[in-house]
C-alpha positions as CSV (number, residue, x, y, z in Angstrom):
1,M,20.9,4.2,-23.3
2,E,20.6,6.0,-20.0
3,E,17.5,5.5,-18.0
4,R,15.4,8.6,-17.9
5,S,13.2,9.0,-14.9
6,T,11.7,12.0,-13.3
7,P,13.7,13.8,-10.6
8,R,10.8,13.1,-8.2
9,A,11.2,9.3,-8.8
10,Q,15.0,9.5,-8.3
11,W,14.5,11.5,-5.1
12,L,12.0,9.0,-3.8
13,R,14.4,6.1,-4.4
14,G,16.8,7.9,-2.1
15,V,14.3,8.4,0.7
16,L,12.0,5.4,0.4
17,D,13.5,3.5,3.4
18,M,13.0,6.6,5.5
19,C,9.4,7.1,4.3
20,L,8.6,3.4,5.0
21,L,10.0,3.6,8.6
22,A,8.0,6.8,9.2
23,L,4.8,5.0,8.1
24,M,5.5,2.1,10.3
25,A,6.3,4.3,13.3
26,E,2.7,5.5,13.3
27,A,1.4,2.0,13.6
28,P,2.2,-1.5,12.3
29,V,1.4,-1.6,8.6
30,Y,1.5,-4.2,5.8
31,G,3.2,-3.8,2.5
32,Y,0.2,-2.9,0.2
33,E,-1.2,-0.5,2.8
34,M,2.2,1.4,2.6
35,T,1.8,1.7,-1.1
36,V,-1.7,3.1,-0.7
37,R,-0.6,5.6,2.0
38,L,2.4,6.8,0.0
39,A,0.1,7.3,-3.0
40,E,-2.3,9.3,-0.8
41,A,0.6,11.5,0.2
42,G,1.3,12.1,-3.5
43,L,4.2,9.6,-3.9
44,D,3.7,7.0,-6.6
45,V,5.5,3.9,-5.5
46,A,5.0,0.5,-7.1
47,D,4.7,-2.6,-5.0
48,G,7.8,-3.8,-6.8
49,S,9.8,-1.1,-5.0
50,I,8.2,-1.5,-1.6
51,Y,9.1,-5.1,-1.0
52,P,12.8,-4.9,-1.8
53,A,13.0,-1.9,0.4
54,L,11.3,-3.8,3.2
55,A,13.8,-6.7,2.7
56,R,16.7,-4.2,3.0
57,L,15.3,-2.8,6.2
58,R,14.8,-6.3,7.6
59,K,18.3,-7.3,6.7
60,R,19.6,-4.3,8.6
61,D,17.4,-5.3,11.6
62,L,15.6,-2.0,11.3
63,V,12.1,-3.6,11.2
64,E,10.3,-6.3,13.0
65,I,7.5,-8.3,11.5
66,E,4.3,-9.9,12.8
67,R,2.1,-12.3,10.8
68,R,-1.6,-11.7,11.3
69,S,-4.4,-13.8,9.9
70,G,-6.4,-12.0,7.2
71,D,-10.1,-11.4,7.3
72,G,-11.0,-14.5,5.3
73,G,-7.9,-14.1,3.2
74,P,-4.3,-15.1,3.6
75,A,-2.2,-13.9,6.5
76,R,-0.6,-10.5,6.2
77,T,2.9,-9.5,7.3
78,Y,2.8,-6.3,9.4
79,Y,5.9,-4.3,9.8
80,R,7.0,-2.0,12.6
81,P,10.4,-0.4,13.3
82,S,12.7,-2.1,15.7
83,E,14.4,0.0,18.4
84,A,17.3,0.4,16.0
85,G,14.8,1.4,13.3
86,V,13.3,4.1,15.5
87,Q,16.8,5.5,16.2
88,M,17.7,5.3,12.5
89,L,14.5,7.1,11.6
90,R,15.3,9.9,14.0
91,S,18.8,10.2,12.5
92,W,17.6,10.2,8.9
93,S,14.9,12.7,9.8
94,R,17.4,15.1,11.2
95,D,19.7,14.6,8.1
96,W,16.7,15.0,5.8
97,N,15.6,18.3,7.4
98,E,19.1,19.7,7.2
99,F,19.4,18.6,3.6
100,A,16.0,19.9,2.5
101,T,16.7,23.2,4.3
102,S,20.0,23.5,2.4
103,I,18.4,22.7,-1.0
104,G,15.5,25.0,-0.3
105,S,17.9,27.8,0.5
106,I,19.8,27.4,-2.7
107,I,16.7,27.1,-4.8
108,S,15.0,30.1,-3.2
109,Q,18.1,32.2,-3.7
110,T,18.3,31.3,-7.4
111,T,14.6,32.0,-8.0
112,R,14.9,35.4,-6.2
113,E,17.8,36.3,-8.4
114,E,15.8,35.5,-11.5
115,S,12.9,37.7,-10.5
């Protein structure tokens, strides 16, 4: 049986790495905090999706990590983009803007024709 997920979930899977790099570019951030910030932005992402994405980014040398002791709890791993990650984020952002503009153009044309 084919997995049925919402288009929004499928789209997010395609841009999750870019979103994570963008969050890190603002300031170093730890995994759970990324989940919370994505949710605040209206993107429902499970922790189970965040950590594999972070591992992918690390494997590609797009992020750097820093372990910081927690406030009475265990140490947290904070992520920030490497120089290569910053460059990749810029490239992905340009590509995304072009892509979103193209899709928006097609959709708005279609909805105008239906009116």
